[in-house]
N, C-alpha and C positions, 0 to 999 in steps of 0.2 A: 262580937268578934266573929270573923268568918275566914275560913281558909280556902284558897283558890288553887286548883291544880290544872294546868293546861296540858293538852295532849293533841296529837294529830299532825305535828310538824314532820318535815322530812325533806327529801330531795325530789324535785320534779322538774321536768323539762318545760321550757317556755311554752305557753299556750295550754298547759295542763291545769289541773284543779287539785285542791286540798280542802279538807274540812277540819278546822280546829275546834276543839271542845274545851270548855272550862267548867270543871266540876266544883261546886261550892259545898262546903261543910261548915258546921257550926250554926250560926244564925242563918235562917233561910234567905236565899238569894233574892227572893221576891221583895225583900225589904229595901233593896238597893237598885239603883240604876247600874248598868254594867257597861263597861267599855273595853275596847281592844286598842292597844297601842303597839308600836313596833320600834325597834332600834337597830339600825344597821351599823356595822363597824365604823368608828370614827365620826358618827353622826349623833345628834341628839334624839331622844325618844320623841316620837311623833304620834299624833292621834290617827286612828284608822276608822273606828266606828263606835257608836254607842246606841244603847237601847233603853227604853224606859222600864220602870218596874213591872208594869203589866205587859210589856211587849208591844203596845199599840203604836209607839212612836220610835223612830230610829233616825240616825244622823250619820253622815259619812264624810270622810275627807274627799276632796275633789279628785285626788289621784286614784281612788279606788271605786268611786261611784260608778254604778253600772256593771262592775265586775265582782264586787264582794257583797255578801248579804249577811247581816247579823240577825240572829234569832235567839229565842230562849224558850226553855221548857221549865216552867217553875215547879211543876210536879216532880221533875227530876233534878231540880237545883242545878241546871246546866245551861250554859250559854254557848252558842255556836258561831263560828265565822266560816261561811262558805266562800271560798276564794276560787274564782274562775278566771280564765284567760291570764294566767300568771305571767309576769314579766321578770326578767333578771333584777330589775329595780325593786321588786317586792322582797328580795332577799333580806332577811332580818330575823332577830329574835322577837317573837310576838308575845305580848303580855296581856292577860286580862286583868281587869280591875273593877272594884265595887265601890260605889259612892252614893251620895245622897242627891246628886243632881246629874242629869244627862247633859254633858257638854264635852267640849274638846280639850279642856284644861286638865292636865295630869294632876295638878294640885287639888282638884275637886274630888279625887278618888282616894279613899282611905286604905283599902286593902288591895294587895297585888299578889299575883301568882309569881312563880319562879321563871316563867317564860318557856317557850318552845321554839326551836330553830326551824326556820323555813328557808330553804335554799332553792333558787330557781336557776337552772342552767340554760345557757343560750344555745 
């Protein structure tokens, strides 16, 4: 069992940056691949980025590639999402998730945080 808590969301102007954090407690997060997903109002939850257990591999949605960077610090049981060059289309609730496989399918992730709101104004 692992509990995930996201933080770092907020309101930012287009072109700005935010860094989201996901703190894990319970079973150590290094046992899991970690992912970030997002859900905008009226839309389905979509994959953003994922990182392997050791942090050596990562995978991004095309829409964020080159702008977002996922990383993890297993000593701190924390996963990060650095978001640069933010666009209004990035506005959503962002969720972190833990699972046994690094991929883009939400069904592959067992544990989820409660989400943090990111709003990008134009």
